[in-house]
N, C-alpha and C positions, 0 to 999 in steps of 0.2 A: 179430189181424191175421195174414193168411196171406201167404206169399211165393209168387209166381208166376214161373215161368221162361217167358220169351218168346223163341221162336226165330224170327228173321226169315229167311224162305226164299222170298220172293216176287220176288227180283231176277232179272234176265235173264242174268246172268253174262257180259256182253259182254267184260269184261276178260280172261276166261279162255278165250274162243273156243268154249266149249261149256257145257252145264248142269253146273256143278260139283257140284250136289246129287246127281247120278247117278253121279259118279265112284266107282269101286269101291275099297274098302279091301282089304287083304291077305286078310281073312276072307270076302270076297265081299259084304259089306253095303255099301250106298251110304253116302257121306259124310253125307248128311242123316239116314238111318235111324240110323247110328251116333251122331250128335250128339244126336238126340232120345231115343234109348234111354239114353244117359248122363245126360241131363237128367231123364228119368223115374226113374232110380235114386236121384236126390237130392231132387227136388221132388215134392210131392203134386199140384201143378197145373202142367201143362206145356201151353202154347199155342203152336201153330206157325202163323205167318202165311204163307199161300201166295197165289199169283196167283189172281185171280178165275176161278172155274170149275174149278180143280184140286181133286182129291179126295185125301185122305190115304191111302186104301186103294190108289189107283193108284200111289202112290209108295212103298208098303210101310211106312207109318208105323204105329207101335204104336197099338192102340185106346185106350191109356191117355192119349193126348194129345188135346187139343181143337184142331181146325183152324179157323182164322180166315181168311176170304178178304178180300183187299185189292183192291177194285174199281179203285183208283187206283194200283196198284203201278208202272205205267209212268212215273208222275210222280216217282218217286224213293223213297229209303229212308224219308224222313220220313213219307210217306203210308202206308207199310207199318207203321211204328212207331205212327202215329195209329190205324190199324185195330186193332192189338194192344192199345193203351191203351184204346180204346173198348170192347173186350171185357171190361174190368175193371169197367165201370160196371154 
């Protein structure tokens, strides 16, 4: 059995007023890139759930992660989680 890290990053960030995934850390990396890089340092299989149509390269994600698109991301966190879980099958 292998352990998979699932990073849910398909939300619209409406509670924060802007896309918090792009918020910059002190070292210049985005919050999302920092989080995914940390996960890649610990897990062999890292999957990032993004909004439908988004590309990991455009967000600066490391190539070591697998991008999963959630077509139903606007319907809530559960749909993004379902897309991530479906990628495990």
